[in-house]
C-alpha positions in Angstrom: 0.1 -0.1 0.0 1.5 3.7 -1.1 2.3 6.2 1.6 -0.7 8.5 0.6 -3.0 5.6 0.6 -2.0 5.1 4.5 -2.3 8.8 5.1 -5.9 8.6 3.9 -6.5 5.4 5.8 -5.3 6.7 9.1 -7.1 10.1 8.8 -10.1 8.3 8.1 -9.6 6.1 11.3 -8.8 9.5 13.1 -12.4 10.9 11.9 -14.3 8.1 12.9 -12.9 7.7 16.3 -13.5 11.3 17.0 -16.7 11.1 15.7 -17.4 8.1 18.3 -15.7 10.1 21.1 -18.4 12.9 20.7 -21.2 10.7 20.5 -20.6 9.3 23.3 -20.4 12.1 25.6 -22.6 12.5 28.2 -25.6 14.7 27.9 -27.2 16.6 30.7 -30.8 17.8 31.4 -30.6 21.1 33.0 -33.8 22.3 34.9 -35.1 23.8 37.9 -36.9 21.5 40.2 -39.7 22.6 42.7 -41.2 21.4 45.6 -44.2 22.8 47.4 -43.6 24.4 50.5 -39.7 24.9 49.6 -37.8 28.2 50.4 -35.0 29.1 48.9 -32.6 32.6 50.0 -30.0 34.3 48.2 -28.1 36.9 49.0 -27.2 39.6 46.4 -24.0 42.1 46.3 -24.2 44.8 43.9 -21.7 47.9 42.8 -22.6 50.1 39.4 -21.6 53.1 38.2 -22.9 55.3 35.3 -24.4 58.9 34.9 -26.3 61.4 32.6 -24.8 63.3 29.7 -27.1 66.6 29.4 -27.4 68.1 25.7 -25.0 70.5 26.2 -22.4 67.4 26.8 -22.0 67.9 30.4 -21.6 64.6 32.3 -23.2 63.9 35.8 -21.3 61.0 37.4 -23.5 58.3 39.6 -22.6 55.7 41.4 -24.5 52.7 43.4 -23.4 49.5 45.8 -25.0 47.8 48.0 -27.0 44.3 48.9 -30.0 42.5 49.4 -32.0 39.3 50.5 -34.0 37.4 48.0 -36.8 35.1 49.9 -38.7 32.7 47.0 -41.4 30.4 48.5 -42.8 27.6 46.3 -46.5 28.0 47.0 -47.8 25.5 44.6 -46.0 22.9 41.7 -48.2 22.0 38.7 -48.4 19.2 36.6 -46.4 20.5 33.9 -43.5 21.2 36.9 -44.1 24.6 36.6 -44.3 26.9 40.0 -45.8 29.7 41.7 -43.3 31.0 43.5 -43.9 34.2 46.2 -40.8 36.6 46.0 -40.1 39.0 48.8 -37.1 41.4 49.8 -36.8 40.9 53.7 -33.4 43.0 53.6 -31.7 45.6 51.8 -29.4 48.4 51.9 -28.0 50.5 49.0 -25.7 53.5 48.9 -26.2 56.0 45.8 -24.2 58.8 44.5 -25.0 61.8 41.8 -22.1 64.6 41.3 -21.3 65.5 44.9 -24.7 64.1 46.7 -24.7 61.4 48.4 -27.7 59.0 49.6 -28.4 55.7 51.5 -31.3 53.6 52.3 -31.7 50.5 54.6 -35.0 48.1 54.6 -35.6 45.4 57.5 -38.7 43.7 57.6 -40.8 46.4 55.9 -39.1 49.4 57.5 -37.4 51.5 55.5 -34.7 54.1 56.9 -33.3 57.0 54.3 -30.2 59.5 55.0 -28.7 62.2 53.0 -25.5 63.4 52.7 -24.8 61.7 56.0 -28.2 62.6 58.1 -31.2 60.5 58.2 -33.9 62.0 56.8 -37.6 61.1 56.5 -38.4 58.2 54.0 -40.2 60.0 50.8 -44.1 60.1 51.2 -45.3 56.3 50.2 -47.6 53.9 51.8 -45.3 50.5 52.2 -48.1 48.2 53.5 -48.7 47.2 50.2 -45.9 47.6 48.4 -45.2 44.7 46.1 -41.7 42.3 47.3 -41.4 44.1 50.1 -44.7 43.9 52.2 -46.8 41.9 49.9 -45.3 39.1 48.2 -45.0 39.0 44.2 -45.9 36.2 42.7 -44.7 34.7 39.5 -45.0 31.2 37.4 -41.5 29.8 36.2 -41.4 26.8 34.2 -38.4 24.1 34.8 -36.5 26.0 32.2 -36.4 29.2 33.8 -38.7 31.1 31.8 -41.4 33.5 34.0 -44.4 32.4 32.2 -46.5 34.9 34.3 -46.6 37.5 36.8 -49.3 37.7 39.2 -49.6 41.7 39.5 -50.7 42.9 42.9 -53.4 45.6 43.2 -51.0 48.1 43.0 -52.5 51.9 42.6 -51.6 53.0 39.0 -51.4 50.0 37.1 -54.7 50.0 35.4 -54.5 53.9 34.8 -50.9 53.4 32.6 -52.6 52.9 29.2 -53.8 56.6 29.8 -50.4 58.0 30.4 -49.1 57.7 27.1 -50.7 57.1 24.2 -50.1 53.6 22.8 -48.1 52.3 26.1 -50.5 50.1 27.2 -50.9 47.9 30.2 -47.4 46.2 31.2 -47.7 42.4 30.1 -47.6 39.8 32.6 -47.0 36.9 30.6 -44.1 35.3 28.8 -41.7 38.2 30.0 -38.4 36.3 30.2 -36.6 33.9 28.0 -35.7 30.5 28.7 -32.3 30.0 30.8 -32.1 26.3 30.3 -32.7 24.1 27.2 -35.6 22.5 26.6 -33.5 19.0 25.8 -30.7 17.3 27.1 -27.0 19.2 25.7 -23.2 18.1 26.2 -20.7 20.0 27.4 -19.5 22.7 24.8 -23.1 22.9 23.5 -24.8 26.1 23.0 -28.2 27.3 23.0 -29.8 30.5 21.8 -32.8 32.5 21.8 -34.0 35.5 19.5 -37.9 36.8 19.8 -39.6 40.2 20.7 -41.3 40.8 23.7 -44.0 43.6 24.6 -43.2 44.3 28.3 -44.7 48.0 27.4 -47.3 46.8 25.3 -47.7 45.6 21.7 -46.8 49.0 20.2 -43.5 49.4 21.7 -41.7 45.8 21.4 -38.5 44.9 22.4 -36.1 42.7 20.5 -34.1 40.0 22.8 -31.8 37.6 21.6 -29.8 35.1 24.2 -27.0 32.8 23.8 -25.6 30.5 26.6 -23.2 27.8 26.8 -22.5 24.9 28.9 -19.0 25.3 29.8 -18.7 22.0 31.7 -19.9 19.6 34.5 -17.9 19.2 37.6 -18.2 17.1 40.8 -18.3 18.9 43.7 -18.5 17.0 47.3 -21.0 14.7 45.6 -22.7 17.4 43.7 -22.8 17.7 39.9 -22.0 21.6 39.3 -22.7 22.9 35.9 -20.9 26.2 34.6 -22.7 28.0 32.0 -21.7 31.1 31.0 -24.1 33.4 28.9 -24.8 36.5 27.2 -27.6 38.3 26.0 -28.7 41.8 24.5 -32.0 44.1 24.4 -32.8 46.8 21.7 -35.4 48.9 22.0 -36.4 52.2 20.1 -39.9 54.5 20.2 -40.5 57.6 18.5 -41.1 60.8 20.3 -44.5 60.5 22.0 -46.6 63.6 23.3 -47.3 63.5 27.1 -51.0 64.2 28.4 -50.9 67.9 30.2 -52.0 65.9 33.5 -48.6 64.8 33.8 -47.1 68.3 34.2 -46.0 68.7 30.8 -46.8 71.5 28.4 -48.8 71.5 25.4 -46.4 69.9 22.6 -43.9 68.2 24.9 -42.7 65.0 23.9 -39.9 62.1 24.8 -38.8 59.8 22.6 -36.2 56.8 22.9 -33.9 56.7 19.7 -32.1 53.7 20.7 -31.9 51.6 24.1 -29.4 48.6 24.4 -29.0 46.5 27.4 -26.3 43.3 27.8 -26.2 41.0 30.3 -22.8 38.9 30.5 -23.1 36.0 32.9 -21.4 33.2 34.5 -23.6 30.8 36.5 -23.2 27.4 38.5 -26.1 25.2 38.7 -26.8 22.0 40.6 -27.6 19.6 37.9 -29.3 17.1 40.8 -31.5 19.3 43.1 -32.1 21.9 40.3 -31.1 25.1 42.0 -28.8 27.8 41.4 -25.8 28.0 43.3 -24.1 31.0 42.3 -24.4 33.8 39.5 -22.2 36.6 38.5 -23.5 39.1 36.2 -22.3 42.2 34.4 -25.2 44.5 33.2 -24.5 47.3 30.7 -27.3 50.1 30.1 -26.9 52.5 27.3 -29.9 54.7 26.1 -30.1 58.1 23.8 -33.5 59.9 24.5 -35.0 63.2 23.2 -37.2 65.8 24.8 -38.9 68.2 22.6 -41.2 71.3 23.3 -43.2 73.3 20.6 -41.1 71.7 17.6 -37.9 71.9 19.0 -35.6 68.9 20.4 -32.9 68.1 22.2 -31.5 64.6 22.8 -29.2 63.3 25.9 -28.0 59.8 27.1 -27.8 57.8 29.7 -25.3 54.9 30.4 -24.9 52.7 33.6 -22.9 49.7 34.2 -23.6 46.9 37.3 -22.0 44.1 38.3 -24.1 41.7 40.8 -23.2 38.0 42.5 -26.0 36.4 43.6 -25.0 33.6 46.2 -27.5 30.7 47.3 -27.6 30.6 51.2 
C-alpha cells in the first residue's frame, strides 16, 4: 500500500474515532426542580457606575452599591413542573451618589430608613403597607426551564391607569416576560443554545428585540454535587418615536419624549446544581446605554444615560 493510501486511511480512522468520542459524550438535563413549601434564599451584592450626559455635553457621574436578600417560597407546583413562586425582599441596603450628592437607604422587614449626605431623613412619602416584594409577596409562575410564564400583579394603584399616561403604551405585559434560561433538551459540554424573539413589556405598540446565547462550559463533581458551569450573553434593543405626554403629567402642550436607541446587555457566569435543579451562584455584568430626546414646541434636544452594574447572587 502506498504512503498516500496509508495517510488517507489513518485520517479516516482518526475522524471515525473522534466522531465516536463525540457521540459518546454524556448529555445533561438542566432544569429547575420545585417542591411545594420549599423556601430558597439568595444573598445579592451589587456595585455600579454611570451617569447622565446632558444635551450640552456635560456629564453627571453616578454610583451605586449595596446588598439585599431574596426570599422565594414555592406555593404550588403544577402538573407540568412549573411552580407558583412568592418573592420577597426582607432586607436590603443601598448607597447612591449623583455628582456631589450622597444618599442611602436600608430596609429591614418592611421598615425603611433614608439618609441624605450622612443625615437621616424622613423616607419619601409612600405607603409601603401594600408595596410589592417589600410588604406583599410578588407572585410569578416559573417553568422548569426558568422562564417567567406569568407575573401575578398585586393590586398596586396606578397600574390600571398606565394606558392613559402615554398613548400606545398599554398595560405592562405580565405573561411570557423572560426567555428560557435552560435548554428544553439534554445538552453536552460545549453545546450552545440560543434564543431570538420580540417581547412587549410596555404593550404591543412598543416591542423589545431580545437575543441570548448560553453555553454549558463544564460539569464537575464537588462534594457529590454535579455542578454545571454555564456562560451566557443576552442583548435587548428598544426604540420609540417621540410620544406626546398629556397635560396631566405636568407637561406643557407639545411636550414629547422619544427613545432613539436603548441597548441593554447581560454577561453571566452561573453555577447550577444539576441534581437539585437549583442555581448555586451567579455573576452578572449589566450594561445599559440609552439615548433619549426631549421635545417642546417643535424643538428637540437629545441626552443619554449610561450605566454598568456587577451583581453576585449566592445561595444561602
